[in-house]
All heavy atoms as an XYZ file, in Angstrom:
685
protein
N     108.181     35.241     71.800
C     108.416     33.894     71.278
C     109.104     34.015     69.917
O     108.636     34.700     69.027
C     107.083     33.166     71.149
C     107.215     31.745     70.647
S     105.630     30.906     70.500
C     105.449     30.291     72.145
N     110.202     33.324     69.736
C     110.918     33.369     68.460
C     110.398     32.279     67.551
O     109.665     31.388     67.983
C     112.440     33.175     68.672
O     112.657     31.895     69.243
C     113.018     34.253     69.572
N     110.785     32.346     66.278
C     110.311     31.375     65.291
C     110.601     29.941     65.692
O     109.800     29.051     65.484
C     110.951     31.647     63.922
C     110.313     32.819     63.230
O     109.189     33.204     63.541
N     111.025     33.405     62.292
N     111.790     29.689     66.273
C     112.150     28.318     66.590
C     111.474     27.810     67.861
O     111.604     26.658     68.213
C     113.667     28.137     66.669
C     114.321     29.059     67.675
O     113.907     30.228     67.753
O     115.241     28.615     68.378
N     110.719     28.652     68.556
C     110.002     28.220     69.755
C     108.535     27.922     69.471
O     107.808     27.516     70.361
C     110.097     29.302     70.842
C     111.499     29.468     71.400
C     111.630     30.671     72.324
O     110.761     31.550     72.305
O     112.602     30.699     73.073
N     108.104     28.114     68.235
C     106.725     27.849     67.876
C     106.473     26.341     67.817
O     107.399     25.546     67.878
C     106.395     28.478     66.524
C     106.414     29.992     66.561
C     106.219     30.596     65.185
O     106.078     29.879     64.196
N     106.210     31.909     65.118
N     105.197     25.986     67.681
C     104.833     24.566     67.564
C     105.479     23.951     66.334
O     105.792     24.634     65.373
C     103.309     24.437     67.437
C     102.554     24.835     68.680
C     102.835     23.952     69.864
O     102.850     22.711     69.715
O     103.066     24.493     70.957
N     105.655     22.648     66.362
C     106.188     21.954     65.198
C     107.575     21.409     65.462
O     107.918     21.068     66.581
N     108.361     21.326     64.417
C     109.700     20.760     64.491
C     110.567     21.632     65.386
O     110.618     22.852     65.221
C     110.333     20.669     63.082
C     111.759     20.156     63.164
C     109.493     19.787     62.179
N     111.242     21.005     66.332
C     112.177     21.734     67.177
C     113.549     21.681     66.515
O     114.125     20.615     66.336
C     112.235     21.118     68.575
C     113.043     21.939     69.538
C     112.948     21.437     70.964
O     111.895     20.892     71.350
O     113.948     21.577     71.690
N     114.038     22.848     66.135
C     115.314     22.916     65.440
C     116.473     22.916     66.436
O     116.413     23.573     67.461
C     115.392     24.190     64.591
C     114.466     24.261     63.395
C     114.494     25.646     62.784
C     114.847     23.227     62.357
N     117.506     22.171     66.089
C     118.741     22.231     66.850
C     119.430     23.544     66.455
O     119.094     24.133     65.420
C     119.660     21.048     66.499
O     120.018     21.145     65.110
C     118.973     19.707     66.762
N     120.402     24.007     67.239
C     121.124     25.223     66.821
C     121.730     25.079     65.430
O     121.682     26.020     64.622
C     122.206     25.371     67.896
C     121.602     24.732     69.107
C     120.799     23.569     68.565
N     122.255     23.909     65.110
C     122.819     23.675     63.780
C     121.751     23.672     62.705
O     121.965     24.179     61.608
N     120.598     23.086     63.015
C     119.483     23.061     62.068
C     118.981     24.461     61.773
O     118.665     24.800     60.638
N     118.922     25.276     62.814
C     118.504     26.667     62.661
C     119.474     27.414     61.753
O     119.071     28.170     60.870
C     118.450     27.330     64.043
C     117.857     28.718     64.155
C     116.418     28.732     63.673
C     117.934     29.199     65.583
N     120.758     27.160     61.930
C     121.791     27.801     61.102
C     121.675     27.347     59.638
O     121.827     28.151     58.721
C     123.171     27.464     61.657
C     124.296     28.196     60.976
C     125.612     27.904     61.660
C     126.737     28.634     60.955
N     128.036     28.354     61.544
N     121.379     26.058     59.417
C     121.245     25.536     58.048
C     120.084     26.209     57.319
O     120.174     26.494     56.132
C     121.015     24.023     58.049
C     122.197     23.211     58.494
C     123.222     23.109     57.419
C     124.410     22.292     57.868
N     125.548     22.422     56.988
N     118.985     26.441     58.027
C     117.807     27.031     57.378
C     117.938     28.533     57.180
O     117.452     29.057     56.189
C     116.550     26.748     58.197
C     115.932     25.382     58.020
C     114.646     25.280     58.812
C     115.683     25.061     56.569
N     118.557     29.214     58.110
C     118.703     30.663     57.986
C     117.355     31.344     57.866
O     116.469     31.139     58.689
N     117.168     32.130     56.802
C     115.923     32.890     56.660
C     114.735     32.038     56.223
O     113.641     32.562     56.061
C     116.125     34.065     55.696
C     116.439     33.622     54.286
O     116.755     32.463     54.045
N     116.351     34.539     53.351
N     114.922     30.738     56.054
C     113.806     29.847     55.681
C     113.184     29.176     56.907
O     112.391     28.256     56.777
C     114.291     28.782     54.698
C     114.789     29.294     53.345
C     115.242     28.136     52.468
C     113.709     30.094     52.648
N     113.530     29.653     58.094
C     113.038     29.031     59.324
C     111.506     29.046     59.394
O     110.906     28.167     60.000
C     113.665     29.696     60.571
C     113.158     31.114     60.760
C     113.428     28.869     61.807
N     110.877     29.994     58.722
C     109.411     30.087     58.756
C     108.720     28.930     58.038
O     107.524     28.731     58.222
C     108.943     31.425     58.175
C     109.371     31.615     56.733
O     110.462     31.216     56.339
N     108.514     32.219     55.944
N     109.452     28.151     57.237
C     108.828     27.012     56.548
C     109.325     25.680     57.106
O     109.198     24.648     56.469
C     109.043     27.087     55.019
C     110.522     27.082     54.648
C     108.334     28.282     54.420
C     110.769     26.911     53.160
N     109.840     25.680     58.319
C     110.429     24.478     58.918
C     109.428     23.337     59.091
O     109.823     22.178     59.130
C     111.076     24.806     60.270
C     110.090     25.189     61.361
C     110.803     25.539     62.645
C     109.871     26.045     63.711
N     108.921     25.076     64.217
N     108.132     23.643     59.166
C     107.124     22.608     59.383
C     106.453     22.140     58.090
O     105.521     21.355     58.127
C     106.071     23.098     60.376
C     106.666     23.329     61.749
O     107.460     22.477     62.193
O     106.358     24.361     62.364
N     106.928     22.629     56.945
C     106.373     22.195     55.661
C     107.109     20.948     55.171
O     108.280     20.754     55.448
C     106.514     23.299     54.614
C     105.609     24.480     54.874
C     105.578     25.444     53.712
O     105.641     24.978     52.553
O     105.492     26.644     53.972
N     106.402     20.124     54.427
C     107.010     18.961     53.775
C     107.969     19.494     52.709
O     107.614     20.392     51.948
C     105.922     18.060     53.147
C     104.925     17.577     54.210
C     106.560     16.878     52.399
C     105.509     16.713     55.301
N     109.168     18.935     52.655
C     110.210     19.453     51.758
C     109.754     19.511     50.304
O     109.988     20.509     49.616
C     111.530     18.640     51.910
C     112.680     19.262     51.082
C     111.355     17.188     51.534
C     113.324     20.462     51.669
N     109.080     18.483     49.808
C     108.641     18.472     48.405
C     107.683     19.634     48.131
O     107.800     20.316     47.103
C     107.989     17.136     48.058
N     106.759     19.881     49.049
C     105.811     20.989     48.887
C     106.530     22.327     48.948
O     106.224     23.247     48.182
C     104.724     20.936     49.958
C     103.879     19.691     49.870
O     103.823     19.043     48.831
N     103.229     19.336     50.961
N     107.484     22.450     49.872
C     108.217     23.706     50.033
C     109.015     24.037     48.773
O     109.078     25.192     48.350
C     109.133     23.619     51.249
N     109.625     23.023     48.171
C     110.391     23.246     46.931
C     109.468     23.763     45.835
O     109.772     24.731     45.141
C     111.121     21.961     46.490
C     112.279     21.667     47.458
C     111.616     22.074     45.049
C     112.922     20.313     47.257
N     108.302     23.128     45.697
C     107.352     23.558     44.668
C     106.839     24.973     44.933
O     106.717     25.778     44.019
C     106.178     22.582     44.584
C     106.547     21.269     43.931
C     105.317     20.405     43.685
N     105.694     19.030     43.553
C     105.611     18.124     44.530
N     105.138     18.453     45.711
N     105.983     16.883     44.335
N     106.541     25.281     46.194
C     106.030     26.603     46.546
C     107.052     27.691     46.246
O     106.695     28.825     45.937
C     105.644     26.660     48.028
C     104.361     25.927     48.323
C     104.068     25.825     49.812
O     104.694     26.570     50.601
O     103.227     25.001     50.180
N     108.322     27.361     46.336
C     109.368     28.342     46.057
C     109.708     28.421     44.574
O     110.597     29.152     44.182
C     110.625     28.019     46.862
C     110.469     28.352     48.340
C     111.693     28.016     49.150
N     112.921     28.589     48.637
C     113.352     29.840     48.859
N     112.614     30.653     49.571
N     114.499     30.255     48.370
N     109.008     27.670     43.741
C     109.210     27.775     42.305
C     109.956     26.609     41.691
O     110.203     26.602     40.499
N     110.328     25.631     42.488
C     110.993     24.446     41.950
C     109.992     23.526     41.283
O     108.787     23.639     41.498
N     110.498     22.618     40.497
C     109.623     21.690     39.793
C     109.797     20.268     40.290
O     110.545     19.993     41.222
N     109.095     19.357     39.637
C     109.178     17.951     39.999
C     110.595     17.414     39.819
O     111.026     16.532     40.549
C     108.176     17.125     39.190
C     108.022     15.697     39.661
C     107.537     15.597     41.107
O     106.678     16.367     41.533
N     108.088     14.675     41.868
N     111.342     17.964     38.869
C     112.722     17.514     38.648
C     113.571     17.732     39.899
O     114.381     16.875     40.258
C     113.336     18.245     37.459
N     113.376     18.882     40.561
C     114.119     19.139     41.803
C     113.676     18.199     42.911
O     114.499     17.679     43.661
C     113.949     20.603     42.263
C     114.762     21.591     41.477
C     114.106     21.991     40.171
O     112.928     21.739     39.940
N     114.883     22.610     39.297
N     112.371     17.980     43.012
C     111.850     17.059     44.033
C     112.415     15.655     43.811
O     112.795     14.969     44.758
C     110.303     17.047     44.024
C     109.763     15.987     44.964
C     109.769     18.424     44.399
N     112.516     15.245     42.548
C     113.021     13.907     42.232
C     114.499     13.746     42.577
O     114.979     12.619     42.691
C     112.798     13.595     40.748
C     111.342     13.372     40.424
O     110.520     13.152     41.310
N     111.003     13.470     39.152
N     115.224     14.843     42.741
C     116.629     14.763     43.135
C     116.787     14.361     44.605
O     117.848     13.911     45.012
C     117.329     16.109     42.914
C     117.518     16.454     41.459
C     118.125     17.831     41.278
O     118.680     18.408     42.184
N     118.023     18.356     40.069
N     115.726     14.511     45.383
C     115.773     14.137     46.798
C     115.749     12.618     46.934
O     115.168     11.922     46.104
C     114.561     14.695     47.551
C     114.307     16.193     47.500
C     113.011     16.504     48.228
C     115.460     16.955     48.109
N     116.362     12.132     47.998
C     116.214     10.714     48.318
C     114.728     10.429     48.512
O     114.031     11.222     49.151
C     116.954     10.432     49.641
C     118.114      9.516     49.485
C     118.895      9.349     50.740
N     118.131      8.782     51.844
C     118.656      8.512     53.031
N     119.920      8.761     53.257
N     117.930      8.004     53.994
N     114.242      9.343     47.974
C     112.804      9.079     48.009
C     112.240      9.059     49.425
O     111.128      9.528     49.655
C     112.475      7.778     47.281
O     113.117      6.689     47.890
N     113.004      8.550     50.378
C     112.492      8.507     51.756
C     112.577      9.869     52.441
O     112.070     10.030     53.546
C     113.212      7.438     52.587
C     114.716      7.630     52.629
O     115.286      8.156     51.661
O     115.330      7.237     53.630
N     113.185     10.849     51.801
C     113.263     12.202     52.367
C     112.185     13.126     51.805
O     111.954     14.197     52.333
C     114.633     12.822     52.085
C     115.727     12.378     53.030
C     115.533     11.327     53.909
C     116.962     12.995     53.025
C     116.541     10.916     54.759
C     117.976     12.592     53.878
C     117.756     11.552     54.746
O     118.750     11.153     55.588
N     111.507     12.722     50.734
C     110.559     13.607     50.062
C     109.363     13.995     50.919
O     108.749     15.026     50.683
C     110.093     12.981     48.744
C     111.190     12.924     47.709
C     110.750     12.309     46.401
O     109.569     12.076     46.172
N     111.708     12.037     45.534
N     109.042     13.198     51.928
C     107.899     13.507     52.790
C     108.293     13.949     54.187
O     107.448     14.008     55.078
C     106.951     12.304     52.862
C     106.277     12.063     51.521
O     105.808     12.998     50.884
N     106.254     10.831     51.085
N     109.566     14.271     54.375
C     110.014     14.793     55.667
C     109.815     16.299     55.702
O     109.757     16.970     54.681
C     111.496     14.481     55.899
C     111.863     13.027     56.183
C     113.369     12.902     56.407
C     111.109     12.498     57.386
N     109.730     16.832     56.915
C     109.594     18.278     57.077
C     110.946     18.954     56.896
O     111.994     18.371     57.163
C     109.005     18.600     58.448
C     107.573     18.129     58.583
C     106.964     18.527     59.886
C     105.500     18.091     59.919
N     104.869     18.428     61.182
N     110.896     20.199     56.456
C     112.101     20.984     56.213
C     112.972     21.030     57.468
O     114.193     20.831     57.400
C     111.720     22.413     55.751
C     112.941     23.315     55.693
C     111.014     22.366     54.406
N     112.371     21.252     58.623
C     113.122     21.332     59.873
C     113.812     20.032     60.234
O     114.945     20.031     60.745
N     113.149     18.916     59.979
C     113.765     17.607     60.258
C     114.999     17.412     59.389
O     116.037     16.938     59.863
C     112.747     16.480     60.000
C     111.577     16.481     60.959
C     110.456     15.542     60.542
O     110.243     15.319     59.332
O     109.783     15.020     61.450
N     114.898     17.789     58.130
C     116.036     17.662     57.226
C     117.164     18.616     57.616
O     118.343     18.266     57.518
C     115.608     17.908     55.779
C     114.834     16.741     55.164
C     114.153     17.164     53.882
C     115.745     15.556     54.923
N     116.821     19.811     58.081
C     117.840     20.767     58.524
C     118.608     20.200     59.713
O     119.842     20.313     59.784
C     117.198     22.099     58.884
N     117.895     19.568     60.636
C     118.555     18.954     61.792
C     119.465     17.804     61.362
O     120.578     17.657     61.874
C     117.518     18.454     62.813
C     116.832     19.593     63.551
O     117.329     20.712     63.598
N     115.682     19.300     64.120
N     118.993     16.985     60.422
C     119.819     15.887     59.903
C     121.063     16.433     59.204
O     122.167     15.903     59.368
C     119.010     15.023     58.933
C     117.930     14.130     59.532
C     117.076     13.501     58.437
C     118.549     13.045     60.400
N     120.881     17.494     58.421
C     122.013     18.109     57.716
C     123.035     18.636     58.705
O     124.247     18.473     58.518
C     121.524     19.230     56.804
N     122.548     19.245     59.774
C     123.450     19.784     60.796
C     124.224     18.673     61.496
O     125.344     18.889     61.969
C     122.662     20.601     61.814
N     123.632     17.479     61.530
C     124.286     16.328     62.170
C     125.238     15.607     61.224
O     125.832     14.595     61.573
C     123.229     15.365     62.706
N     125.365     16.116     59.980
C     126.327     15.551     59.050
C     125.757     14.667     57.952
O     126.509     14.038     57.222
N     124.432     14.625     57.808
C     123.800     13.813     56.761
C     123.920     14.547     55.427
O     123.298     15.588     55.212
C     122.330     13.581     57.129
C     121.602     12.671     56.148
O     121.867     12.756     54.932
O     120.763     11.885     56.611
N     124.731     14.015     54.523
C     124.986     14.706     53.253
C     123.758     14.730     52.343
O     123.569     15.685     51.595
C     126.185     14.081     52.505
O     125.949     12.692     52.320
C     127.474     14.279     53.287
N     122.919     13.688     52.396
C     121.702     13.693     51.573
C     120.727     14.769     52.053
O     120.066     15.423     51.251
C     121.019     12.321     51.604
C     121.811     11.271     50.834
O     122.555     11.636     49.914
O     121.692     10.079     51.172
N     120.645     14.953     53.364
C     119.784     16.003     53.913
C     120.343     17.378     53.562
O     119.596     18.309     53.241
C     119.654     15.848     55.426
N     121.655     17.510     53.584
C     122.322     18.761     53.194
C     121.964     19.116     51.744
O     121.633     20.262     51.428
C     123.832     18.596     53.330
C     124.640     19.802     52.940
C     124.789     20.816     54.049
O     124.990     20.416     55.202
O     124.705     22.016     53.743
N     121.989     18.109     50.874
C     121.628     18.306     49.473
C     120.172     18.762     49.354
O     119.860     19.660     48.570
C     121.846     17.008     48.667
O     123.233     16.660     48.760
C     121.448     17.160     47.219
N     119.283     18.154     50.135
C     117.862     18.528     50.095
C     117.671     19.991     50.479
O     116.899     20.713     49.825
C     117.062     17.628     51.033
N     118.376     20.466     51.492
C     118.265     21.858     51.921
C     118.821     22.785     50.826
O     118.254     23.837     50.546
C     118.991     22.088     53.261
C     118.317     21.274     54.383
C     119.019     23.572     53.629
C     116.861     21.600     54.647
N     119.904     22.374     50.177
C     120.472     23.180     49.093
C     119.483     23.293     47.934
O     119.321     24.363     47.346
C     121.795     22.580     48.596
C     122.939     22.814     49.556
C     124.221     22.211     49.029
C     125.349     22.419     50.021
N     126.582     21.756     49.607
N     118.821     22.191     47.587
C     117.828     22.217     46.513
C     116.696     23.175     46.879
O     116.245     23.971     46.051
C     117.295     20.792     46.226
C     118.396     19.935     45.609
C     116.062     20.840     45.315
C     118.064     18.452     45.534
N     116.262     23.116     48.133
C     115.199     24.011     48.601
C     115.630     25.469     48.458
O     114.874     26.300     47.960
C     114.866     23.704     50.066
C     113.898     24.682     50.747
C     112.526     24.625     50.094
C     113.809     24.383     52.229
N     116.844     25.777     48.867
C     117.323     27.161     48.802
C     117.486     27.636     47.364
O     117.320     28.819     47.083
C     118.640     27.297     49.561
C     118.450     27.230     51.066
C     119.742     27.476     51.792
C     119.476     27.589     53.283
N     120.688     27.920     54.031
N     117.795     26.725     46.445
C     117.994     27.106     45.045
C     116.674     27.266     44.297
O     116.646     27.870     43.228
C     118.873     26.077     44.340
C     120.312     26.148     44.793
C     121.143     24.996     44.271
O     120.638     24.110     43.598
N     122.425     25.001     44.597
N     115.596     26.730     44.848
C     114.285     26.845     44.204
C     113.763     28.260     44.444
O     113.258     28.581     45.503
C     113.318     25.799     44.774
N     113.936     29.102     43.487
C     113.556     30.513     43.626
C     112.127     30.724     43.157
O     111.676     30.088     42.220
C     114.476     31.400     42.793
C     115.904     31.345     43.221
C     116.132     32.278     44.383
N     117.548     32.330     44.696
C     118.068     31.839     45.812
N     117.311     31.253     46.684
N     119.359     31.943     46.044
N     111.463     31.653     43.806
C     110.126     32.004     43.334
C     110.245     32.685     41.984
O     111.072     33.555     41.794
C     109.444     32.937     44.327
C     109.054     32.236     45.598
C     108.014     33.033     46.343
C     107.624     32.257     47.575
N     106.215     32.159     47.750
N     109.430     32.235     41.050
C     109.469     32.780     39.704
C     108.293     33.733     39.510
O     107.182     33.438     39.899
C     109.405     31.655     38.690
C     110.593     30.723     38.789
C     110.462     29.561     37.829
C     111.670     28.658     37.988
N     111.321     27.280     38.076
N     108.549     34.859     38.876
C     107.498     35.825     38.607
C     107.546     36.211     37.132
O     108.606     36.281     36.533
C     107.678     37.078     39.458
C     107.564     36.818     40.936
C     107.741     38.108     41.725
N     107.740     37.841     43.144
C     106.626     37.786     43.883
N     105.468     37.967     43.335
N     106.698     37.535     45.167
N     106.363     36.501     36.590
C     106.353     36.952     35.191
C     106.615     38.462     35.153
O     106.818     39.099     36.180
C     105.042     36.575     34.503
C     103.816     37.272     35.094
O     103.950     38.293     35.797
O     102.715     36.777     34.836
N     106.581     39.046     33.982
C     106.927     40.461     33.856
C     105.895     41.372     34.541
O     106.149     42.542     34.734
C     107.088     40.850     32.401
C     105.837     40.729     31.557
C     106.128     41.097     30.110
C     104.876     40.975     29.260
N     105.133     41.318     27.874
N     104.736     40.834     34.927
C     103.724     41.616     35.618
C     103.780     41.434     37.133
O     102.975     41.982     37.861
C     102.315     41.212     35.116
C     102.187     41.353     33.632
C     102.112     40.244     32.825
C     102.155     42.609     33.036
C     102.021     40.363     31.444
C     102.055     42.746     31.658
C     101.999     41.626     30.872
O     101.921     41.740     29.514
N     104.766     40.650     37.609
C     104.917     40.451     39.050
C     104.081     39.324     39.613
O     104.030     39.130     40.814
N     103.425     38.559     38.728
C     102.605     37.438     39.199
C     103.454     36.192     39.353
O     104.402     35.999     38.618
C     101.487     37.132     38.201
C     100.543     38.310     38.031
O     100.167     38.931     39.004
N     100.219     38.624     36.792
N     103.056     35.366     40.308
C     103.768     34.098     40.497
C     103.210     33.035     39.600
O     102.095     33.030     39.228
C     103.661     33.637     41.943
C     104.473     34.484     42.857
C     104.518     33.913     44.251
O     104.182     32.769     44.486
N     104.961     34.711     45.182
């Protein structure tokens, strides 16, 4: 069973391509996923308000279908890097 065949959001081929190596978080709420990857509330606030509670996979599918706001949300997610201190702690 591959990642995209698991329970949860069913990714379109385009949605799968948009997420790339982030396919493992496709069922997380986008706002939570951004924070978990090290982004802050400022990044979450850049999302359209009605998109803040959608799942990552749903937004990836919308982005693949040409939704520019969803595309922006996926870009923000990808730019939210995990931050570590000099001791390797998150």
